[in-house]
C-alpha positions as MATLAB code, in Angstrom:
seq = 'MLKRLALIGGAVAGVVFLRKKAKQQQAEQDLWTQATDDVHAPVPPAPTPAPAATDEDSSSS';
ca = [
     194.751 -176.104   86.480;
     196.415 -177.119   89.776;
     195.627 -173.715   91.318;
     191.959 -174.103   90.426;
     191.854 -177.615   91.903;
     193.560 -176.403   95.083;
     191.139 -173.486   95.321;
     188.115 -175.786   94.929;
     189.576 -178.228   97.480;
     190.169 -175.408   99.929;
     186.648 -174.094   99.443;
     185.159 -177.543  100.010;
     187.290 -178.034  103.120;
     186.177 -174.626  104.395;
     182.513 -175.436  103.854;
     182.912 -178.802  105.599;
     184.674 -177.132  108.530;
     182.010 -174.435  108.854;
     179.159 -176.956  108.704;
     180.825 -179.116  111.354;
     181.367 -176.081  113.571;
     177.745 -174.977  113.124;
     176.452 -178.452  114.019;
     178.663 -178.508  117.102;
     177.390 -175.122  118.242;
     173.779 -176.182  117.615;
     174.277 -179.358  119.646;
     175.762 -177.329  122.505;
     172.857 -174.874  122.335;
     170.336 -177.738  122.386;
     172.045 -179.272  125.395;
     172.094 -175.929  127.195;
     168.403 -175.378  126.402;
     167.530 -178.846  127.646;
     169.469 -178.311  130.870;
     167.981 -174.905  131.644;
     164.467 -175.173  130.222;
     161.858 -175.666  132.951;
     159.090 -177.326  130.981;
     157.851 -179.491  133.840;
     155.414 -178.016  136.326;
     156.708 -178.026  139.872;
     155.812 -181.222  141.683;
     153.673 -180.553  144.757;
     155.037 -182.008  147.966;
     153.639 -185.389  148.911;
     150.930 -185.198  151.554;
     152.186 -186.234  154.946;
     150.209 -189.010  156.588;
     148.177 -188.014  159.607;
     149.667 -189.185  162.873;
     148.126 -192.459  163.984;
     145.920 -192.319  167.024;
     147.694 -193.950  169.909;
     145.767 -195.993  172.394;
     147.468 -195.345  175.717;
     145.645 -198.212  177.454;
     147.073 -200.867  175.161;
     150.637 -199.555  175.382;
     150.821 -199.531  179.161;
     150.597 -203.186  180.139;
];
């Protein structure tokens, strides 16, 4: 009877360990996918403002 109980306890502990390990690996895979997945389109560079026309007469006083 004690052997059977120990065997069942060991099996349950093994299943719990394997499930925890699988969840950990899935979380790591999700993080890796999130870090390397390029789902956003590249952002175009902001347009540069045209240089302002300078009035040379007003600057030379």
